[in-house]
LUMVEX-80438 format. One record per residue: residue number from 1; residue in one letter; chain; y negated, z, x of N, C-alpha, C in turn. Coordinates in nm, 4 decimals, decimal comma. Example, Ala and Ser with C-alpha at 12.3 -4.5 7.8 and 13.67 -1.06 7.14 Angstrom:
residues 2
[atom 1; 'A'; 'A'; [0,5690; 0,7800; 1,3190]; [0,4500; 0,7800; 1,2300]; [0,3300; 0,7800; 1,3200]]
[atom 2; 'S'; 'A'; [0,2250; 0,7080; 1,2850]; [0,1060; 0,7140; 1,3670]; [-0,0030; 0,7870; 1,2900]]
//
This chain:
residues 112
[atom 1; 'X'; 'A'; [-2,4201; 10,7728; 21,1657]; [-2,4371; 10,7386; 21,0257]; [-2,4806; 10,8641; 20,9509]]
[atom 2; 'X'; 'A'; [-2,5690; 10,8475; 20,8533]; [-2,6193; 10,9599; 20,7760]; [-2,5177; 11,0141; 20,6773]]
[atom 3; 'X'; 'A'; [-2,5432; 11,1345; 20,6308]; [-2,4548; 11,2012; 20,5365]; [-2,5153; 11,2019; 20,3970]]
[atom 4; 'X'; 'A'; [-2,6459; 11,2231; 20,3895]; [-2,7121; 11,2342; 20,2595]; [-2,7925; 11,1088; 20,2268]]
[atom 5; 'X'; 'A'; [-2,7901; 11,0738; 20,1008]; [-2,8673; 10,9601; 20,0523]; [-3,0096; 11,0057; 20,0238]]
[atom 6; 'X'; 'A'; [-3,1046; 10,9278; 20,0697]; [-3,2459; 10,9575; 20,0453]; [-3,3113; 10,8361; 19,9820]]
[atom 7; 'X'; 'A'; [-3,4044; 10,8601; 19,8938]; [-3,4803; 10,7545; 19,8292]; [-3,6229; 10,7600; 19,8813]]
[atom 8; 'X'; 'A'; [-3,6752; 10,6465; 19,9254]; [-3,8127; 10,6416; 19,9751]; [-3,9089; 10,6680; 19,8602]]
[atom 9; 'X'; 'A'; [-3,9940; 10,7653; 19,8769]; [-4,0917; 10,7986; 19,7734]; [-4,2158; 10,7115; 19,7850]]
[atom 10; 'X'; 'A'; [-4,2394; 10,6581; 19,9021]; [-4,3565; 10,5733; 19,9228]; [-4,3091; 10,4424; 19,9835]]
[atom 11; 'X'; 'A'; [-4,3414; 10,3362; 19,9170]; [-4,3153; 10,2037; 19,9714]; [-4,4467; 10,1286; 19,9624]]
[atom 12; 'X'; 'A'; [-4,5037; 10,0989; 20,0771]; [-4,6377; 10,0441; 20,0783]; [-4,6402; 9,9173; 20,1624]]
[atom 13; 'X'; 'A'; [-4,6969; 9,8128; 20,1060]; [-4,7109; 9,6881; 20,1786]; [-4,8570; 9,6469; 20,1763]]
[atom 14; 'X'; 'A'; [-4,9111; 9,6221; 20,2941]; [-5,0467; 9,5698; 20,3065]; [-5,0366; 9,4453; 20,3926]]
[atom 15; 'X'; 'A'; [-5,0954; 9,3391; 20,3466]; [-5,0908; 9,2143; 20,4216]; [-5,2286; 9,1851; 20,4788]]
[atom 16; 'X'; 'A'; [-5,2307; 9,1491; 20,6041]; [-5,3522; 9,1023; 20,6697]; [-5,3329; 8,9527; 20,6914]]
[atom 17; 'X'; 'A'; [-5,4036; 8,8732; 20,6154]; [-5,3873; 8,7284; 20,6223]; [-5,4518; 8,6751; 20,7496]]
[atom 18; 'X'; 'A'; [-5,3784; 8,5905; 20,8172]; [-5,4274; 8,5244; 20,9374]; [-5,4056; 8,3752; 20,9189]]
[atom 19; 'X'; 'A'; [-5,5122; 8,2979; 20,9221]; [-5,4971; 8,1549; 20,8955]; [-5,4990; 8,0688; 21,0215]]
[atom 20; 'X'; 'A'; [-5,4930; 8,1288; 21,1374]; [-5,5025; 8,0500; 21,2597]; [-5,3751; 7,9736; 21,2952]]
[atom 21; 'X'; 'A'; [-5,2647; 7,9979; 21,2303]; [-5,1425; 7,9221; 21,2563]; [-5,0920; 7,8513; 21,1311]]
[atom 22; 'X'; 'A'; [-5,1804; 7,8237; 21,0375]; [-5,1399; 7,7538; 20,9154]; [-5,0672; 7,6248; 20,9499]]
[atom 23; 'X'; 'A'; [-4,9619; 7,5981; 20,8765]; [-4,8799; 7,4768; 20,8916]; [-4,8063; 7,4689; 21,0251]]
[atom 24; 'X'; 'A'; [-4,7920; 7,5805; 21,0928]; [-4,7190; 7,5840; 21,2198]; [-4,6093; 7,6900; 21,2174]]
[atom 25; 'X'; 'A'; [-4,5589; 7,7197; 21,1002]; [-4,4580; 7,8254; 21,0905]; [-4,3337; 7,7940; 21,1733]]
[atom 26; 'X'; 'A'; [-4,2845; 7,6716; 21,1674]; [-4,1639; 7,6370; 21,2438]; [-4,1892; 7,6488; 21,3940]]
[atom 27; 'X'; 'A'; [-4,3067; 7,6054; 21,4390]; [-4,3397; 7,6130; 21,5817]; [-4,3476; 7,7577; 21,6296]]
[atom 28; 'X'; 'A'; [-4,4181; 7,8400; 21,5546]; [-4,4337; 7,9814; 21,5924]; [-4,2992; 8,0521; 21,5839]]
[atom 29; 'X'; 'A'; [-4,2264; 8,0301; 21,4763]; [-4,0951; 8,0943; 21,4617]; [-4,0002; 8,0540; 21,5746]]
[atom 30; 'X'; 'A'; [-4,0001; 7,9259; 21,6097]; [-3,9137; 7,8770; 21,7168]; [-3,9521; 7,9427; 21,8497]]
[atom 31; 'X'; 'A'; [-4,0812; 7,9526; 21,8769]; [-4,1292; 8,0158; 21,9997]; [-4,0894; 8,1631; 22,0029]]
[atom 32; 'X'; 'A'; [-4,1066; 8,2341; 21,8916]; [-4,0678; 8,3751; 21,8864]; [-3,9169; 8,3906; 21,9049]]
[atom 33; 'X'; 'A'; [-3,8391; 8,3003; 21,8476]; [-3,6943; 8,3043; 21,8629]; [-3,6545; 8,2871; 22,0095]]
[atom 34; 'X'; 'A'; [-3,7271; 8,2014; 22,0792]; [-3,6981; 8,1756; 22,2205]; [-3,7323; 8,2957; 22,3092]]
[atom 35; 'X'; 'A'; [-3,8450; 8,3615; 22,2839]; [-3,8951; 8,4647; 22,3747]; [-3,8701; 8,6080; 22,3289]]
[atom 36; 'X'; 'A'; [-3,8259; 8,6268; 22,2074]; [-3,8007; 8,7615; 22,1553]; [-3,6531; 8,7707; 22,1144]]
[atom 37; 'X'; 'A'; [-3,5670; 8,8120; 22,2074]; [-3,4226; 8,8069; 22,1827]; [-3,3723; 8,8936; 22,0675]]
[atom 38; 'X'; 'A'; [-3,4461; 8,9962; 22,0296]; [-3,4014; 9,0828; 21,9202]; [-3,4748; 9,0551; 21,7893]]
[atom 39; 'X'; 'A'; [-3,5317; 8,9366; 21,7803]; [-3,5977; 8,8924; 21,6580]; [-3,4972; 8,8923; 21,5432]]
[atom 40; 'X'; 'A'; [-3,5404; 8,9424; 21,4274]; [-3,4582; 8,9364; 21,3060]; [-3,5332; 8,8542; 21,2030]]
[atom 41; 'X'; 'A'; [-3,4583; 8,7820; 21,1209]; [-3,5200; 8,6979; 21,0194]; [-3,4329; 8,6939; 20,8949]]
[atom 42; 'X'; 'A'; [-3,4935; 8,6460; 20,7870]; [-3,4211; 8,6266; 20,6621]; [-3,3834; 8,4796; 20,6516]]
[atom 43; 'X'; 'A'; [-3,2651; 8,4533; 20,6000]; [-3,2239; 8,3159; 20,5769]; [-3,1303; 8,2628; 20,6827]]
[atom 44; 'X'; 'A'; [-3,1113; 8,1313; 20,6779]; [-3,0155; 8,0632; 20,7641]; [-3,0552; 8,0658; 20,9113]]
[atom 45; 'X'; 'A'; [-3,1812; 8,0332; 20,9400]; [-3,2236; 8,0304; 21,0795]; [-3,3680; 8,0768; 21,0932]]
[atom 46; 'X'; 'A'; [-3,4039; 8,1115; 21,2145]; [-3,5376; 8,1660; 21,2400]; [-3,6462; 8,0627; 21,2143]]
[atom 47; 'X'; 'A'; [-3,6198; 7,9382; 21,2481]; [-3,7216; 7,8340; 21,2366]; [-3,7763; 7,8204; 21,0951]]
[atom 48; 'X'; 'A'; [-3,6907; 7,8343; 20,9962]; [-3,7310; 7,8145; 20,8572]; [-3,7576; 7,9453; 20,7825]]
[atom 49; 'X'; 'A'; [-3,7471; 8,0558; 20,8500]; [-3,7605; 8,1842; 20,7829]; [-3,9046; 8,2114; 20,7407]]
[atom 50; 'X'; 'A'; [-3,9197; 8,2724; 20,6251]; [-4,0528; 8,3106; 20,5787]; [-4,0823; 8,4581; 20,6107]]
[atom 51; 'X'; 'A'; [-3,9839; 8,5287; 20,6683]; [-4,0039; 8,6692; 20,7045]; [-3,9336; 8,6983; 20,8360]]
[atom 52; 'X'; 'A'; [-4,0099; 8,7494; 20,9314]; [-3,9572; 8,7833; 21,0631]; [-3,9870; 8,9287; 21,0948]]
[atom 53; 'X'; 'A'; [-3,8957; 8,9918; 21,1657]; [-3,9192; 9,1250; 21,2213]; [-3,9087; 9,1109; 21,3723]]
[atom 54; 'X'; 'A'; [-4,0205; 9,1311; 21,4404]; [-4,0270; 9,1115; 21,5848]; [-4,0463; 9,2473; 21,6512]]
[atom 55; 'X'; 'A'; [-3,9587; 9,2853; 21,7423]; [-3,9788; 9,4127; 21,8128]; [-4,1159; 9,4150; 21,8822]]
[atom 56; 'X'; 'A'; [-4,1880; 9,5207; 21,8596]; [-4,3223; 9,5371; 21,9154]; [-4,3205; 9,5202; 22,0684]]
[atom 57; 'X'; 'A'; [-4,2211; 9,5787; 22,1332]; [-4,2134; 9,5712; 22,2795]; [-4,1927; 9,4272; 22,3269]]
[atom 58; 'X'; 'A'; [-4,1206; 9,3477; 22,2498]; [-4,0974; 9,2085; 22,2880]; [-4,2231; 9,1242; 22,2699]]
[atom 59; 'X'; 'A'; [-4,3061; 9,1593; 22,1725]; [-4,4350; 9,0905; 22,1593]; [-4,5247; 9,1248; 22,2777]]
[atom 60; 'X'; 'A'; [-4,5211; 9,2501; 22,3215]; [-4,5984; 9,2894; 22,4396]; [-4,5479; 9,2139; 22,5624]]
[atom 61; 'X'; 'A'; [-4,4161; 9,2006; 22,5748]; [-4,3585; 9,1230; 22,6856]; [-4,4013; 8,9767; 22,6769]]
[atom 62; 'X'; 'A'; [-4,4070; 8,9233; 22,5555]; [-4,4487; 8,7850; 22,5355]; [-4,5919; 8,7648; 22,5839]]
[atom 63; 'X'; 'A'; [-4,6783; 8,8588; 22,5572]; [-4,8159; 8,8502; 22,6066]; [-4,8148; 8,8396; 22,7591]]
[atom 64; 'X'; 'A'; [-4,7312; 8,9197; 22,8236]; [-4,7199; 8,9131; 22,9690]; [-4,6684; 8,7778; 23,0162]]
[atom 65; 'X'; 'A'; [-4,5688; 8,7220; 22,9480]; [-4,5140; 8,5913; 22,9853]; [-4,6191; 8,4822; 22,9701]]
[atom 66; 'X'; 'A'; [-4,6960; 8,4896; 22,8618]; [-4,8012; 8,3904; 22,8400]; [-4,9072; 8,4035; 22,9488]]
[atom 67; 'X'; 'A'; [-4,9455; 8,5249; 22,9803]; [-5,0468; 8,5494; 23,0826]; [-5,0014; 8,4955; 23,2184]]
[atom 68; 'X'; 'A'; [-4,8754; 8,5145; 23,2515]; [-4,8220; 8,4699; 23,3806]; [-4,7898; 8,3217; 23,3859]]
[atom 69; 'X'; 'A'; [-4,7859; 8,2557; 23,2708]; [-4,7522; 8,1124; 23,2633]; [-4,8532; 8,0383; 23,1770]]
[atom 70; 'X'; 'A'; [-4,9794; 8,0610; 23,2037]; [-5,0870; 8,0061; 23,1208]; [-5,0774; 7,8545; 23,1048]]
[atom 71; 'X'; 'A'; [-5,0516; 7,7844; 23,2135]; [-5,0480; 7,6378; 23,2069]; [-4,9371; 7,5884; 23,1153]]
[atom 72; 'X'; 'A'; [-4,8214; 7,6514; 23,1232]; [-4,7110; 7,6122; 23,0353]; [-4,7468; 7,6342; 22,8890]]
[atom 73; 'X'; 'A'; [-4,8132; 7,7453; 22,8603]; [-4,8490; 7,7727; 22,7210]; [-4,9648; 7,6859; 22,6735]]
[atom 74; 'X'; 'A'; [-5,0542; 7,6479; 22,7649]; [-5,1583; 7,5513; 22,7277]; [-5,0939; 7,4196; 22,6859]]
[atom 75; 'X'; 'A'; [-4,9944; 7,3752; 22,7606]; [-4,9210; 7,2528; 22,7260]; [-4,8497; 7,2697; 22,5924]]
[atom 76; 'X'; 'A'; [-4,7872; 7,3865; 22,5730]; [-4,7157; 7,4123; 22,4483]; [-4,8112; 7,4041; 22,3294]]
[atom 77; 'X'; 'A'; [-4,9287; 7,4638; 22,3427]; [-5,0276; 7,4587; 22,2348]; [-5,0682; 7,3151; 22,2039]]
[atom 78; 'X'; 'A'; [-5,0913; 7,2355; 22,3077]; [-5,1308; 7,0957; 22,2870]; [-5,0194; 7,0151; 22,2231]]
[atom 79; 'X'; 'A'; [-4,8965; 7,0330; 22,2721]; [-4,7824; 6,9597; 22,2164]; [-4,7673; 6,9869; 22,0669]]
[atom 80; 'X'; 'A'; [-4,7908; 7,1115; 22,0265]; [-4,7737; 7,1501; 21,8859]; [-4,9034; 7,1412; 21,8055]]
[atom 81; 'X'; 'A'; [-5,0052; 7,0842; 21,8686]; [-5,1351; 7,0620; 21,8043]; [-5,1939; 7,1889; 21,7431]]
[atom 82; 'X'; 'A'; [-5,1834; 7,2960; 21,8185]; [-5,2453; 7,4227; 21,7800]; [-5,3739; 7,4317; 21,8593]]
[atom 83; 'X'; 'A'; [-5,4851; 7,4185; 21,7898]; [-5,6152; 7,4019; 21,8543]; [-5,6830; 7,5369; 21,8823]]
[atom 84; 'X'; 'A'; [-5,6241; 7,6124; 21,9755]; [-5,6841; 7,7379; 22,0206]; [-5,6599; 7,7500; 22,1703]]
[atom 85; 'X'; 'A'; [-5,7301; 7,8413; 22,2331]; [-5,7101; 7,8657; 22,3757]; [-5,5939; 7,9631; 22,3954]]
[atom 86; 'X'; 'A'; [-5,5454; 7,9685; 22,5169]; [-5,4398; 8,0636; 22,5494]; [-5,4902; 8,2064; 22,5292]]
[atom 87; 'X'; 'A'; [-5,6161; 8,2314; 22,5640]; [-5,6721; 8,3657; 22,5451]; [-5,6737; 8,4058; 22,3977]]
[atom 88; 'X'; 'A'; [-5,7090; 8,3126; 22,3103]; [-5,7066; 8,3432; 22,1673]; [-5,5642; 8,3661; 22,1189]]
[atom 89; 'X'; 'A'; [-5,4714; 8,2870; 22,1696]; [-5,3312; 8,3040; 22,1325]; [-5,2848; 8,4451; 22,1685]]
[atom 90; 'X'; 'A'; [-5,3190; 8,4880; 22,2888]; [-5,2851; 8,6238; 22,3328]; [-5,3521; 8,7267; 22,2418]]
[atom 91; 'X'; 'A'; [-5,4787; 8,7054; 22,2113]; [-5,5518; 8,7989; 22,1242]; [-5,4878; 8,8080; 21,9860]]
[atom 92; 'X'; 'A'; [-5,4426; 8,6963; 21,9328]; [-5,3791; 8,6970; 21,8016]; [-5,2486; 8,7762; 21,8028]]
[atom 93; 'X'; 'A'; [-5,1692; 8,7600; 21,9066]; [-5,0460; 8,8389; 21,9162]; [-5,0791; 8,9872; 21,9286]]
[atom 94; 'X'; 'A'; [-5,1824; 9,0199; 22,0042]; [-5,2262; 9,1597; 22,0154]; [-5,2708; 9,2135; 21,8799]]
[atom 95; 'X'; 'A'; [-5,3341; 9,1286; 21,7980]; [-5,3730; 9,1698; 21,6629]; [-5,2506; 9,1972; 21,5769]]
[atom 96; 'X'; 'A'; [-5,1467; 9,1154; 21,5904]; [-5,0236; 9,1411; 21,5150]; [-4,9741; 9,2806; 21,5452]]
[atom 97; 'X'; 'A'; [-4,9743; 9,3151; 21,6731]; [-4,9269; 9,4477; 21,7143]; [-5,0183; 9,5554; 21,6586]]
[atom 98; 'X'; 'A'; [-5,1484; 9,5359; 21,6710]; [-5,2456; 9,6371; 21,6284]; [-5,2463; 9,6589; 21,4775]]
[atom 99; 'X'; 'A'; [-5,2353; 9,5518; 21,3992]; [-5,2442; 9,5636; 21,2540]; [-5,1108; 9,5952; 21,1871]]
[atom 100; 'X'; 'A'; [-5,0038; 9,5955; 21,2637]; [-4,8725; 9,6235; 21,2054]; [-4,8549; 9,7733; 21,1828]]
[atom 101; 'X'; 'A'; [-4,7537; 9,8072; 21,1057]; [-4,7231; 9,9467; 21,0742]; [-4,6753; 10,0163; 21,2021]]
[atom 102; 'X'; 'A'; [-4,7570; 10,1075; 21,2525]; [-4,7280; 10,1743; 21,3788]; [-4,6136; 10,2752; 21,3681]]
[atom 103; 'X'; 'A'; [-4,5656; 10,2976; 21,2475]; [-4,4523; 10,3892; 21,2300]; [-4,3189; 10,3214; 21,2594]]
[atom 104; 'X'; 'A'; [-4,3218; 10,1901; 21,2813]; [-4,1999; 10,1137; 21,3083]; [-4,2031; 10,0593; 21,4503]]
[atom 105; 'X'; 'A'; [-4,0876; 10,0232; 21,5002]; [-4,0776; 9,9625; 21,6325]; [-4,0852; 9,8110; 21,6264]]
[atom 106; 'X'; 'A'; [-4,1184; 9,7556; 21,5103]; [-4,1229; 9,6114; 21,4945]; [-4,2470; 9,5709; 21,4155]]
[atom 107; 'X'; 'A'; [-4,2789; 9,4440; 21,4265]; [-4,3901; 9,3834; 21,3554]; [-4,3310; 9,2866; 21,2539]]
[atom 108; 'X'; 'A'; [-4,3696; 9,2983; 21,1283]; [-4,3213; 9,2085; 21,0240]; [-4,4239; 9,0969; 21,0055]]
[atom 109; 'X'; 'A'; [-4,3757; 8,9749; 21,0179]; [-4,4595; 8,8562; 20,9944]; [-4,4024; 8,7810; 20,8759]]
[atom 110; 'X'; 'A'; [-4,4880; 8,7396; 20,7836]; [-4,4422; 8,6641; 20,6684]; [-4,5244; 8,5372; 20,6549]]
[atom 111; 'X'; 'A'; [-4,4610; 8,4334; 20,6084]; [-4,5255; 8,3056; 20,5795]; [-4,5142; 8,2795; 20,4303]]
[atom 112; 'X'; 'A'; [-4,6247; 8,2599; 20,3632]; [-4,6226; 8,2195; 20,2213]; [-4,7530; 8,1594; 20,1827]]
//
């Protein structure tokens, strides 16, 4: 635990809007909750949360799981009516990692 109180002099938020999962927040949140054990969220449960903090390493692991289980994720995409390929899904998760604040060990995702 720290001894001295510090005030952040810079607080900066930049949002990169991604519309490829519009209207699928519950599906994506539920999937992240299942595969990212250290996921943090605001509110009662992950499924309904509008703000998630996903450990960067767990997103990288998720890419590996999707790559190794392509058929299962193709089925998952169809069941949830997400009209993209597994490769695009992987690319989008990689973009989350790339566009997130690299000074943190987590990726912040928001729905609004």
